[in-house]
C-alpha positions, 0 to 999 in steps of 0.5 A: 885205215887208221894212220897216226904219228906217235913219239916214239919215247911215249910208245916206248913208255904205254908197252912198259905200262901196259907190259905188266900185264903180258899179253896171253893167248887164248883159245889157240888165239894169237897174242898181242895189245889192244890198240884203240885209236880215239881223236888224240888218244891211243889206247893199249889194252893187256889180259892175261888170260889164264891170271885174269890180269888187265892193263890199260894204258894211253899216249897223245897221238898227231896225224890221226886218220881214221879211228878204231882198233887194231891188234898189236902182236906180242911179238912186234912190241921188242924191236918197236922199244930198239928204235931211238926216244927222239923219233916218230913213229907213223903207224898205219893199220888196215885190213881187207878179206879179213887179213889185216896188216900193220905198218910203221916207219921211222927217220929216213928210211926204217920200217917194219910191215908184218900180218896182224889179227882180228881185233874183234877177238880181243873184249876192252874190258872198258866198259867194267874200268868204267864201272868200277871208277864210280866207286869209292877210291881208296888212296895209298902214297906208292913208295908206301904200298912199296915199302911195305909190299915189300916188308911182308911178302916174305912173311908169306907162306912158300910155294911148296909149303902145303897151307890149307888154310888160303886165307894165309896166301894173302896179305891184308890191309885192315881196315875201319870195321864196325866187327870187333874181331878185326877193328883193332887192325884198321893201319895194319898191312899183315902177312903171317905164315902160319908160323912167323908173321909181319904186321905192318903198321902205316898211316897212310893205310888208316880207314882203307881194307885191301886184300891183296892175293899172292898171285897178284902181288908181281902186277900190282909189285910190277905198276908200282915200280912204273907208275908216275906220281906220288899215289895210286887209286884202288876201286873195287867190283864184286869180282874184280879190282882196278888200280889207277895211277896219276897218269891214268895207267890202270890195271885190274885183278881178280878178287878172291873170297879167301880172306883174315877173319880175325885180327889180335895183336900181342898186347906190350907185357913184355919180361924182357924189352931190349934196344938192340943193333940189328946188325951185332945179332945177325953177324952172331946169328948167320955165325952160328949158322954157318957153323951148324950142320946145314940140315940144321937149325936148332940154336939156344939163345942165353939171356944175361940178366946181369949184363944183359946181354943175348950169346947165341949157340948150338950142340948137335952130338960132337959138333957144337959151337958159340956165338960172341955175346951183343950187349943190349941196352936194357929198357925194362926187364921183371925177371926175377932171378940172375941167372940166364935164361935158355930159350930154344929158337929156329935160326932162320926165324930168328934172323927174319926178326931182324934182317931188312931194319930200317933202324940203326937200333930197335926193340927186340921185345921178350915174352915168356909163358909159364910152364903149365900142365899143358907144356912143363916148359916155359914157351916165348916169343920173340919180336922186333919193333921197327919205328921209322918215317917215310917222305912221298919220295919213300926215303927213310926218317926219324919220325918228327911229331907234328909233320905232316908230311910224312908216313909213320911206320911201325913193322913189327916181326914175330916169331916163336921159340921152339921146344 
């Protein structure tokens, strides 16, 4: 027999954290959360057998009698979460002749009794956690990691895309390395679908390598959003990684072998560098996209080297349309012509360069690759560079030199032109 009291608010928080890994049945066994009572602490363990995700959290208990383990069936959680947070819940867990029961009561007469199941069928994975916590740690600010993952994940391939290179379905933070193929990536979070790419450089990521497989993104983002405190620490074993927040809550996921073997960032020797207002570009691109046939994506972008303006248009049979010109501030121009430069772009790629930017104005860069024997026409590479700083609370502020409490970020979004 195990008995204890717990404040509903504390139990709700713990179930919310453990719920980032919804328990799944394994070998036709029922699904549930493992409760482990020791002294004045109760820990909750959850495991997703299919994706191999794990979670552990703990809460304080009082008037405890007995120690041990019991299972809370998954279907019991929804009712427990409806108990008012100012209530105290009295738990009892018992077993007799391999029949396991849970009873809890609250308030003047609220109660519930349910049949549970054998906790011995559920491994607590506590040994793996203990072993992982002995490994070197990597600390990341919660908000900076949240924002970076939210920015870069949209540059991964779509689930329906056929991808032959598994590493493209991962987000990579490059750390310190003796390998010259990746050494220049230190501090960059990187994601690409093989056509467009996002480089998220953050001072808080320097020296901290991390690989985030796409199948674990939901888990990691859910855990970060429910974590209190300013930082999380990550510990890695050969086949498992664990993330720990400042409250001691933990999630774990299986590691994979796919990885990015090299890092390359385009040098800043672009022929055209402009400062633009993202909203102005987005408005005109959206007009042209709405004016086109829904199955078309090719748009012509005209740059006027005398007026330093951009204009978008499309032509498809009897259909045609043109946006208003967008005035830009010239930063650099190495062109020796006053004639318009006409470039073909993918309208969705170009929108990705400008949507979701933090700054009111950003750099827009155009790299011109001259025609050659293999390419009879010039080719173009486009990128935006968005620079800002983050407070520990995740607020975007202007970069202030020498302000040590701010995390400096530079986000480069890269897309090629099309033929």
